[in-house]
C-alpha positions as CSV (number, residue, x, y, z in Angstrom):
1,M,12.1,15.4,-1.7
2,K,8.9,16.1,-3.6
3,D,10.4,14.6,-6.8
4,K,11.2,11.4,-4.9
5,I,7.7,11.2,-3.5
6,A,6.2,11.8,-7.0
7,K,8.5,9.1,-8.5
8,K,7.5,6.6,-5.8
9,L,3.8,7.5,-6.3
10,E,4.2,6.6,-10.0
11,E,5.6,3.2,-8.9
12,L,2.6,2.7,-6.6
13,K,0.2,3.5,-9.4
14,Y,2.1,1.1,-11.7
15,Y,1.8,-1.8,-9.2
16,A,-1.8,-1.0,-8.3
17,G,-2.5,-1.1,-12.1
18,L,-0.9,-4.6,-12.3
19,L,-3.1,-5.7,-9.4
20,E,-6.2,-4.3,-11.0
21,S,-5.5,-6.5,-14.0
22,Y,-5.8,-9.6,-11.7
23,K,-8.8,-8.4,-9.8
24,D,-11.3,-10.2,-12.0
25,R,-9.7,-13.6,-11.4
26,A,-11.6,-16.1,-9.3
27,E,-10.2,-17.2,-5.9
28,E,-10.1,-20.8,-7.2
29,E,-7.9,-19.7,-10.1
30,L,-5.4,-18.2,-7.6
31,E,-5.5,-21.5,-5.6
32,K,-4.6,-23.6,-8.7
33,D,-2.0,-21.3,-10.3
34,V,1.1,-20.9,-8.1
35,T,2.6,-18.5,-10.6
36,L,-0.5,-16.3,-10.5
37,I,-0.7,-16.3,-6.7
38,G,3.0,-15.6,-6.5
39,A,2.7,-12.6,-8.8
40,V,-0.3,-11.2,-6.8
41,E,1.5,-11.6,-3.5
42,R,4.6,-9.9,-4.8
43,Y,2.7,-7.0,-6.4
44,L,0.7,-6.5,-3.2
45,Q,3.9,-6.5,-1.2
46,V,5.6,-3.9,-3.5
47,A,2.5,-1.7,-3.6
48,I,2.3,-1.6,0.2
49,E,6.0,-0.9,0.4
50,C,5.7,2.0,-2.0
51,A,3.0,3.5,0.1
52,L,5.1,3.0,3.3
53,D,8.1,4.6,1.5
54,I,6.0,7.5,0.5
55,G,4.8,7.9,4.1
56,E,8.3,7.8,5.5
57,M,9.4,10.4,3.0
58,I,6.5,12.7,3.9
59,I,7.2,12.2,7.7
60,A,10.8,13.2,7.2
61,Y,9.9,16.1,4.9
62,E,7.3,17.5,7.3
63,G,9.5,16.8,10.4
64,L,6.8,14.6,11.9
65,K,7.5,12.3,14.8
66,K,9.2,9.2,13.4
67,A,7.1,6.1,13.3
68,D,8.2,3.1,15.3
69,T,6.3,0.6,13.1
70,Y,5.1,0.5,9.5
71,R,1.5,0.7,10.7
72,E,2.4,4.0,12.5
73,V,3.7,5.4,9.2
74,I,0.2,5.5,7.8
75,I,-1.3,6.6,11.2
76,R,1.1,9.6,11.3
77,L,-0.2,10.7,7.9
78,G,-3.7,10.7,9.3
79,E,-2.7,12.6,12.3
80,A,-1.1,15.2,10.1
81,K,-4.3,15.4,8.0
82,I,-2.4,14.3,4.8
83,L,-4.8,11.3,4.8
84,D,-8.3,11.2,6.2
85,K,-7.9,9.9,9.8
86,K,-10.5,7.1,9.4
87,F,-8.9,6.0,6.1
88,A,-5.5,6.0,7.7
89,E,-6.7,3.7,10.4
90,H,-8.1,1.3,7.8
91,F,-5.2,1.5,5.4
92,S,-2.6,1.0,8.2
93,L,-3.8,-2.6,8.3
94,A,-2.1,-3.1,5.0
95,A,1.2,-2.7,6.8
96,G,0.4,-5.8,8.9
97,F,-0.4,-7.8,5.7
98,R,3.0,-6.6,4.3
99,N,4.7,-8.1,7.4
100,I,2.9,-11.4,6.8
101,L,4.0,-11.4,3.1
102,V,7.6,-10.7,4.0
103,H,8.1,-12.5,7.3
104,H,5.5,-15.3,7.4
105,Y,5.3,-16.0,3.7
106,T,4.8,-19.8,4.3
107,E,1.6,-19.0,6.3
108,V,-0.1,-16.8,3.6
109,N,-3.3,-18.4,2.5
110,T,-5.1,-17.8,-0.8
111,N,-8.2,-16.5,0.8
112,E,-6.3,-13.7,2.5
113,V,-4.5,-12.8,-0.6
114,Y,-7.7,-12.8,-2.6
115,K,-9.4,-10.6,0.0
116,H,-6.5,-8.0,-0.2
117,L,-6.6,-8.2,-4.0
118,Q,-10.3,-7.3,-4.0
119,G,-10.1,-4.7,-1.3
120,D,-6.7,-3.0,-1.3
121,I,-6.5,-1.6,-4.9
122,D,-9.1,1.0,-4.1
123,D,-7.2,1.9,-1.0
124,F,-4.0,2.3,-3.0
125,N,-5.8,4.6,-5.3
126,E,-7.3,6.7,-2.5
127,F,-3.8,6.9,-0.9
128,A,-2.4,8.1,-4.2
129,I,-5.1,10.7,-4.6
130,A,-4.4,12.1,-1.1
131,V,-0.6,12.1,-1.7
132,S,-1.1,13.9,-5.1
133,S,-3.2,16.5,-3.4
134,Y,-0.6,16.9,-0.7
135,L,2.1,17.4,-3.4
136,K,0.0,20.0,-5.2
137,K,-0.4,22.0,-2.0
138,K,3.4,21.9,-1.5
139,G,3.9,23.5,-4.9
């Protein structure tokens, strides 16, 4: 299981890196370039899903109570002290944005995507650091 988590963590880092390369783009540039906004939306979705997959694997590995929602996946990691509890509360909001990207994709606006592009990359990195630390403790 640890190998699967580590592999998924590498995928998360890859997509966070792609997002980082778009971070310096202006919001107006995203509004004008449908290919660019489409790429950013997709990379955000995949990065969030990587984090959720990692969370679900850790929950299963640790025998934690199964989460009923994607948001709860991240909350469970905070409760188990794998993530800082305050960070888990904050980062769990990304699961809500994932649902918008997947289920309400026609309602996504550039401003919201831009906000997540600017704010979520650091969260992905903080999540990755916490998971890496968890994996080291597990040997």
